[in-house]
N, C-alpha and C positions, 0 to 999 in steps of 0.2 A: 536647460536642466533646472529642476526645482528640487534641491537636495540631490538625491540619487535617482529621481524620477525624470524620465524623458517626457517633455511636454511640447505641445504645439500651440502657438498663439495665432489665431486667425479670427477676423471679424470681432475683435474685442473679447474673445473667449480664450481661456487657457484650459486645455484639455490634455488628458493622458489616456490613451487607448479609448477615446470617445467619451470619457467621464470628466466632468468638470473638476479641475485640479487647483484652481486658484483664481485670483482676480488680477486684472490688468488695469484697474481703475486708478488713475493718478489723482492726487489730492486736489489739483486745480480743476480737474474734470468733475470731481465730487462736489466741489464748491459750485461749479456751474450747474450741475444737476440739482443741487439743493435750491438754488435761485429759481431755476426753471420749474421744479415740481411744487415749490411752496410760495413763490412770489416774494420771498425774503429779499431784503436789501443786500448789497455786496458786503457792507459792514457786518450785518447779522450773520451772513453765511461764513465769512472769514472767522468771526468769533466762534461760531459753532464748530469749525474745523480746527481751531488752534487754541484760543484762550480758554474756552470752556473745558476741553479735554485735559489740558495741563492743570487746571484747577482741580478737576475731579481726581486726577492721579496724584495730586499733592506735590507737583514739581514746578508750580508756577513761580515760586521764589527763586529757583535755581536755573530755570530754562526760559529763554525768550524775553527776559527783561533787559531793557537797554541800560545796564549799569555794569561797573567793573566787577569781574569775577563771574559774570553770567555768560553761559554759552547761548548764542543767538543765531537765528537764521531769519533774514528778512527777505520777503519776496515782493517785488514791485509788480502789481497786477494792472492789466488793462481794465477799462470799464466793464468788459465782458468776462472778467476773471481769468484771463490768459496770463501766464507768467511771462513777464518782460525781462526782469533781472532778478538775480538771487545774490544776496550778500550774507557771508558767514563770518562769525567772529567767535573766538574763544580766548578770553583773558585768563591769565593764570597769575 
């Protein structure tokens, strides 16, 4: 279900009654695609998927910074950008 819409996910496509209904792309797969399509380094692709959007949204001071009072998620990636481990923290 996507909201109140019944969807079917098959072959990396999410459809409802044969119409494209959403995406099933995961962030790690997006990073892998970015590397594959552009030849970017893993560091550049990760920045494009995380640091740069948080700066553009103006939340880089409160999200993702390794300091007290900051909500953070850290993902350990393989050299091919596959998620190996995820760490979450929320200090209050």
